[in-house]
C-alpha positions as YAML, in Angstrom:
chain: A
units: angstrom
residues:
- id: 1
  name: MET
  ca: [-99.39, -104.20, 109.62]
- id: 2
  name: THR
  ca: [-97.79, -102.22, 112.43]
- id: 3
  name: GLN
  ca: [-99.89, -100.01, 114.58]
- id: 4
  name: SER
  ca: [-98.63, -96.50, 115.27]
- id: 5
  name: LYS
  ca: [-98.10, -95.67, 118.93]
- id: 6
  name: GLU
  ca: [-98.09, -91.95, 118.20]
- id: 7
  name: VAL
  ca: [-100.50, -90.10, 120.46]
- id: 8
  name: LYS
  ca: [-102.57, -87.43, 118.78]
- id: 9
  name: ARG
  ca: [-102.38, -84.25, 120.80]
- id: 10
  name: LYS
  ca: [-105.33, -82.00, 121.38]
- id: 11
  name: PRO
  ca: [-105.29, -78.33, 120.30]
- id: 12
  name: LEU
  ca: [-103.23, -75.91, 122.39]
- id: 13
  name: GLU
  ca: [-106.42, -74.21, 123.62]
- id: 14
  name: PHE
  ca: [-107.47, -77.46, 125.33]
- id: 15
  name: TYR
  ca: [-104.32, -77.57, 127.45]
- id: 16
  name: LEU
  ca: [-104.50, -73.85, 128.24]
- id: 17
  name: SER
  ca: [-108.06, -74.29, 129.54]
- id: 18
  name: LEU
  ca: [-107.11, -76.99, 132.07]
- id: 19
  name: LYS
  ca: [-107.15, -76.08, 135.76]
- id: 20
  name: TYR
  ca: [-104.13, -77.41, 137.66]
- id: 21
  name: PRO
  ca: [-103.80, -77.69, 141.43]
- id: 22
  name: MET
  ca: [-101.32, -75.20, 142.89]
- id: 23
  name: SER
  ca: [-99.19, -75.13, 146.00]
- id: 24
  name: LEU
  ca: [-98.84, -71.76, 147.69]
- id: 25
  name: TYR
  ca: [-96.12, -70.91, 150.20]
- id: 26
  name: PRO
  ca: [-95.72, -67.68, 152.17]
- id: 27
  name: GLU
  ca: [-92.09, -66.50, 152.19]
- id: 28
  name: GLU
  ca: [-90.31, -65.49, 155.42]
- id: 29
  name: ASP
  ca: [-89.28, -62.16, 153.91]
- id: 30
  name: GLY
  ca: [-92.81, -61.48, 152.66]
- id: 31
  name: GLY
  ca: [-94.61, -62.37, 149.50]
- id: 32
  name: TYR
  ca: [-95.59, -65.77, 148.17]
- id: 33
  name: THR
  ca: [-94.22, -68.56, 146.01]
- id: 34
  name: VAL
  ca: [-96.64, -70.65, 143.95]
- id: 35
  name: THR
  ca: [-95.88, -73.90, 142.15]
- id: 36
  name: ILE
  ca: [-97.84, -76.23, 139.90]
- id: 37
  name: PRO
  ca: [-96.55, -79.70, 140.84]
- id: 38
  name: ASP
  ca: [-98.00, -81.31, 137.69]
- id: 39
  name: LEU
  ca: [-95.88, -79.02, 135.49]
- id: 40
  name: PRO
  ca: [-92.23, -79.55, 136.55]
- id: 41
  name: GLY
  ca: [-90.38, -76.30, 137.07]
- id: 42
  name: CYS
  ca: [-93.49, -74.14, 136.76]
- id: 43
  name: LEU
  ca: [-93.33, -71.63, 139.60]
- id: 44
  name: ALA
  ca: [-93.83, -67.95, 140.26]
- id: 45
  name: GLN
  ca: [-93.59, -65.42, 143.05]
- id: 46
  name: GLY
  ca: [-95.41, -62.26, 144.01]
- id: 47
  name: ASP
  ca: [-95.38, -59.63, 146.72]
- id: 48
  name: SER
  ca: [-99.11, -60.19, 147.32]
- id: 49
  name: LEU
  ca: [-101.34, -63.22, 146.97]
- id: 50
  name: GLU
  ca: [-103.06, -61.63, 143.98]
- id: 51
  name: GLU
  ca: [-99.74, -60.92, 142.24]
- id: 52
  name: ALA
  ca: [-98.49, -64.45, 142.89]
- id: 53
  name: ILE
  ca: [-101.65, -65.98, 141.39]
- id: 54
  name: GLU
  ca: [-101.47, -63.66, 138.38]
- id: 55
  name: ASN
  ca: [-97.81, -64.57, 137.86]
- id: 56
  name: ILE
  ca: [-98.37, -68.34, 138.15]
- id: 57
  name: ASN
  ca: [-101.19, -68.16, 135.61]
- id: 58
  name: GLU
  ca: [-98.83, -66.44, 133.17]
- id: 59
  name: ALA
  ca: [-96.07, -68.98, 133.95]
- id: 60
  name: ARG
  ca: [-98.53, -71.87, 133.38]
- id: 61
  name: GLU
  ca: [-99.50, -70.52, 129.97]
- id: 62
  name: LEU
  ca: [-95.86, -70.03, 128.95]
- id: 63
  name: TRP
  ca: [-94.90, -73.50, 130.24]
- id: 64
  name: ILE
  ca: [-97.69, -75.18, 128.28]
- id: 65
  name: GLU
  ca: [-97.05, -73.17, 125.10]
- id: 66
  name: THR
  ca: [-93.30, -73.91, 125.22]
- id: 67
  name: VAL
  ca: [-93.77, -77.65, 125.73]
- id: 68
  name: TYR
  ca: [-96.56, -77.81, 123.14]
- id: 69
  name: ARG
  ca: [-94.39, -76.18, 120.49]
- id: 70
  name: SER
  ca: [-91.27, -78.22, 121.34]
- id: 71
  name: ASP
  ca: [-92.88, -81.57, 120.44]
- id: 72
  name: LYS
  ca: [-90.42, -83.19, 122.85]
- id: 73
  name: LYS
  ca: [-92.67, -83.85, 125.81]
- id: 74
  name: THR
  ca: [-96.29, -84.49, 126.44]
- id: 75
  name: ILE
  ca: [-98.27, -82.07, 128.55]
- id: 76
  name: PRO
  ca: [-99.49, -83.77, 131.71]
- id: 77
  name: LEU
  ca: [-103.14, -83.56, 132.58]
- id: 78
  name: PRO
  ca: [-104.04, -82.25, 136.04]
- id: 79
  name: SER
  ca: [-103.57, -84.85, 138.76]
- id: 80
  name: ARG
  ca: [-107.05, -84.12, 140.09]
- id: 81
  name: THR
  ca: [-110.15, -82.40, 138.88]
- id: 82
  name: ILE
  ca: [-110.75, -78.82, 140.01]
- id: 83
  name: ARG
  ca: [-114.07, -77.14, 139.41]
...
């Protein structure tokens, strides 16, 4: 009997509820760039801090939804716990 190594994924809502650490960088020309290092390629910009945070939250949701629906990659869990 062979044992399946397939990992059962949790519902999409689980991944969308996770809180990931972010890196925030002020830009020389003004505004901010925000990245989520745990989600490769997930970044956003904004003219204000509030806009940058709003944009990265939208980018995070789209990143997770795209990967979840592609079935090609697993969605990494946050590298550290944020409360």
